[in-house]
Every structure is written in C-alpha cells, then in structure tokens.
C-alpha positions as CSV (number, residue, x, y, z in Angstrom):
1,M,4.0,-38.1,-26.6
2,G,3.4,-35.6,-23.8
3,G,4.8,-32.2,-23.1
4,F,6.5,-30.6,-20.1
5,V,6.3,-26.9,-19.0
6,R,7.3,-25.1,-15.9
7,W,4.7,-22.8,-14.3
8,P,5.4,-20.1,-11.8
9,F,3.3,-20.9,-8.8
10,N,1.5,-17.5,-8.7
11,K,0.6,-17.7,-12.4
12,A,-0.8,-21.3,-12.0
13,F,-3.1,-20.2,-9.2
14,K,-4.3,-17.3,-11.2
15,Y,-4.8,-19.4,-14.4
16,F,-6.7,-22.3,-12.8
17,F,-8.5,-20.7,-9.9
18,G,-8.9,-17.0,-11.0
19,I,-7.0,-15.8,-7.9
20,S,-3.4,-15.0,-7.4
21,G,-1.4,-17.3,-5.2
22,G,0.0,-14.1,-3.7
23,A,-3.5,-13.1,-2.6
24,L,-3.4,-15.9,-0.1
25,N,-1.2,-16.5,2.9
26,P,2.1,-17.8,1.3
27,G,2.2,-20.8,3.6
28,L,-1.4,-21.7,2.9
29,A,-1.0,-21.1,-0.8
30,S,2.0,-23.4,-0.9
31,Q,0.1,-26.1,1.0
32,L,-2.9,-25.8,-1.3
33,G,-0.6,-25.9,-4.2
34,K,1.0,-29.1,-3.0
35,E,-2.4,-30.8,-2.3
36,W,-3.8,-29.8,-5.6
37,A,-0.7,-30.8,-7.5
38,A,-0.8,-34.2,-5.8
39,T,-4.3,-34.8,-7.0
40,E,-3.5,-33.7,-10.5
41,G,-0.2,-35.5,-10.9
42,I,1.6,-32.1,-11.1
43,F,4.8,-31.6,-9.2
44,F,5.4,-28.6,-6.9
45,Q,9.0,-27.6,-6.2
46,R,11.3,-24.7,-5.7
47,I,14.1,-23.9,-8.2
48,D,16.6,-21.4,-7.0
49,G,14.0,-20.3,-4.4
50,F,11.3,-19.6,-7.1
51,P,8.1,-21.6,-6.6
52,I,7.4,-23.7,-9.7
53,L,4.7,-26.1,-10.8
54,N,6.2,-28.7,-13.1
55,V,3.4,-29.7,-15.3
56,V,3.3,-32.8,-17.6
57,F,0.6,-32.6,-20.2
58,A,-0.7,-34.9,-23.0
59,P,-0.5,-33.3,-26.5
60,D,-4.3,-32.9,-26.6
61,R,-4.5,-30.8,-23.5
62,P,-5.2,-27.1,-24.3
63,F,-2.1,-26.0,-22.3
64,Y,0.3,-28.1,-24.2
65,G,3.4,-26.2,-25.5
66,R,2.5,-23.0,-23.7
67,S,4.9,-21.2,-21.3
68,F,3.6,-19.1,-18.4
69,V,5.7,-16.6,-16.4
70,M,4.9,-13.8,-14.0
71,K,4.8,-10.4,-15.7
72,I,5.6,-7.2,-13.8
73,L,5.5,-3.6,-15.1
74,F,7.0,-0.7,-13.2
75,M,5.7,2.8,-14.1
76,C,6.7,6.4,-13.3
77,V,6.6,9.6,-15.5
78,A,9.9,9.8,-17.3
79,N,11.0,6.2,-17.0
80,S,14.5,7.5,-16.3
81,A,15.2,6.8,-12.6
82,R,12.9,5.0,-10.2
83,S,11.2,2.6,-12.6
84,Q,14.6,1.9,-14.2
85,L,16.0,1.0,-10.8
86,A,13.0,-1.1,-10.1
87,E,13.3,-3.0,-13.4
88,G,16.9,-3.8,-12.8
89,L,16.4,-4.9,-9.2
90,A,13.3,-7.0,-10.0
91,K,15.1,-8.9,-12.7
92,E,17.5,-10.0,-10.0
93,F,14.7,-11.0,-7.6
94,F,12.6,-12.7,-10.2
95,K,14.9,-14.3,-12.6
96,D,12.1,-16.4,-14.2
97,A,9.7,-13.4,-14.6
98,E,9.2,-10.9,-17.4
99,V,9.9,-7.5,-16.1
100,E,9.6,-4.1,-17.9
101,S,9.3,-0.5,-17.0
102,A,7.7,2.4,-18.8
103,G,6.7,6.1,-18.4
104,S,3.9,8.4,-19.4
105,K,6.5,10.9,-20.7
106,P,9.6,8.9,-21.3
107,G,12.9,10.7,-21.5
108,T,16.4,9.1,-21.2
109,I,17.8,6.8,-18.5
110,N,19.6,8.8,-15.9
111,P,23.3,7.9,-15.7
112,L,23.2,8.1,-11.9
113,A,20.7,5.3,-11.9
114,V,23.2,3.2,-13.9
115,A,26.0,4.2,-11.5
116,V,24.3,3.3,-8.3
117,M,23.1,0.0,-9.7
118,K,26.7,-0.7,-10.8
119,E,27.7,-0.3,-7.1
120,I,25.7,-3.4,-6.3
121,Q,26.9,-5.3,-9.4
122,I,23.8,-4.9,-11.4
123,D,24.2,-3.6,-15.0
124,I,21.2,-1.6,-16.3
125,S,23.2,0.2,-19.0
126,S,21.3,-1.6,-21.8
127,Q,17.9,-0.5,-20.4
128,F,16.2,2.5,-22.0
129,S,13.3,4.8,-21.4
130,K,10.0,3.9,-23.2
131,S,6.3,4.3,-23.0
132,C,3.7,1.5,-22.8
133,D,3.2,1.8,-26.5
134,D,6.7,0.5,-27.0
135,L,6.0,-2.7,-25.1
136,E,4.8,-5.9,-26.7
137,P,1.0,-6.4,-26.6
138,S,1.4,-9.9,-25.5
139,F,3.2,-8.6,-22.4
140,L,0.7,-5.9,-21.6
141,N,-2.3,-8.2,-22.2
142,D,-1.1,-10.8,-19.7
143,L,0.3,-8.6,-16.9
144,D,0.2,-9.9,-13.3
145,Y,1.3,-6.7,-11.5
146,I,1.6,-3.0,-12.3
147,V,3.6,-1.1,-9.8
148,T,3.5,2.8,-9.9
149,L,6.3,4.6,-8.2
150,C,5.3,8.3,-8.3
151,A,5.2,10.3,-5.2
152,E,4.5,14.0,-5.9
153,E,3.6,13.6,-9.6
154,V,0.4,12.3,-11.2
155,C,1.0,8.6,-11.9
156,P,0.6,7.1,-15.3
157,I,-2.6,5.1,-15.7
158,L,-2.8,1.8,-17.7
159,V,-6.2,0.1,-18.1
160,S,-5.4,-3.5,-17.1
161,K,-6.8,-6.4,-15.1
162,A,-3.4,-6.8,-13.4
163,H,-3.0,-6.3,-9.7
164,K,-2.2,-2.6,-9.0
165,L,0.4,-1.7,-6.4
166,H,1.6,1.8,-5.5
167,W,5.0,2.4,-4.0
168,P,5.4,6.2,-3.7
169,I,9.1,7.1,-3.9
170,K,10.4,10.7,-4.2
171,D,12.1,11.2,-7.5
172,P,15.9,11.1,-7.0
173,A,16.4,13.0,-10.2
174,G,14.8,16.1,-8.8
175,F,17.9,17.5,-7.2
176,D,19.9,18.9,-10.2
177,S,21.1,22.0,-8.3
178,E,22.8,19.9,-5.6
179,S,26.3,18.4,-5.6
180,L,27.0,15.2,-7.4
181,E,27.5,13.3,-4.2
182,Y,24.2,14.5,-2.8
183,R,22.4,13.4,-5.9
184,M,24.1,10.1,-5.9
185,E,23.0,9.6,-2.3
186,K,19.4,10.3,-3.3
187,F,19.6,7.6,-6.0
188,R,21.1,5.2,-3.5
189,E,18.2,5.9,-1.1
190,A,15.7,5.2,-3.9
191,R,17.5,2.0,-4.9
192,D,17.6,0.7,-1.3
193,I,13.9,1.5,-0.7
194,L,13.0,-0.4,-3.8
195,K,15.2,-3.3,-2.8
196,G,13.4,-3.6,0.5
197,K,10.0,-3.3,-1.1
198,L,10.9,-6.0,-3.7
199,A,12.2,-8.3,-0.9
200,N,8.8,-8.0,0.9
201,F,6.9,-8.4,-2.4
202,S,8.8,-11.6,-3.2
203,K,7.6,-13.0,0.1
204,E,4.0,-11.9,-0.5
205,V,3.8,-13.7,-3.8
206,G,5.6,-16.8,-2.5
207,C,8.8,-16.4,-4.4
C-alpha cells in the first residue's frame, strides 16, 4: 500500500534538483513544476494559495512517510522586537511552514511588539526570546532561509547551507526615553516594513 505526503513546492525543487524553486522566476518554476510533476505522476496544486506538490509514493520509495516543509529562521540580537514581529507575521504568511526566531543575546519579548501585533489580530504573546541553542537540531539542520534583521548592530552569524537574506530594520526598542505613543509608532513602522518584505518574499518563493 502506498503513501501520500504534501510537499511545499520550494522544498521539492530544492530536494530533487538542488536548487530552490524561489531561485527561479516564479512563473517558470511553476511551469517546470507542472511539467515535471506530469511526467512523474505527481500532482501540482495550490492549497490556500500555498504551492504544494501532492506526492504518492510506494512503500519502498526512500521518501515514504517523510514530511517536508519550508523552514525559516529570523535573527537579530536580543530576539525581543524585530525578529519576534517577523516570526509572528511569517506564521500568518506561511501557514504550512516552520518559522522560528532567535538572537545572539536573547532577552525578553518586548510588550510593545505584542501590542502592535494585537492591533492587526495576531497574537504573539506565547512567543519568547531564545538563542539558536534553544532550537531543535532537526530544524536548524534543514533550514531553507535565514533572515537577519539588524541595522546598526553586528548581526548574529549561523553556519548553515540555508539561503541568507538581510533585511536591515532599525531597532524599534531603541527609543526608551521617548513617549509611549512615539515608541508604539516605531514598533508599528517596523511591523509594517516587515509585512511588506514578507509579502514580496512570498511572491519570490512562489507562495
């Protein structure tokens, strides 16, 4: 009896061809995926806007019973503001992906980050600051993307074969002497910048 798994399109390209589907023009990648899938008896479709390869395997195939999802890590220094915002937003953009955040010197999640995300109906109150050492090795070893968010600071470095992206965003937590409303506005600015970057990123990877 065979098995059935769903494969995110980008991960399937990377696994079979050694290249990310997102490294290609999204339209071309989709067409190649459809043509390849047709020859292999694998079905390409979109589920809630997310590109998926539905794969039917025989039990003796080496992939049988395995599940593959896109894995994204956001990094800054304290893992208290920018990377927490990014994690919460990315989980909304990529509901079938594994998304984490971490910092080189983790502190505690900034309550203003929680507050501005609540304004757009995203709850990140259960997220917490952590270092890469706190993440599962299985997640780190199979990362697809590492996104660093530092602007004026020295960004954390993680040795990985994952695609590296750098989105420099000024730390919204660096305005402690200002009024609460001013600080909230800085967090909103960071949130909205990240939202825009994630929207573009989702198009680039074909999601």
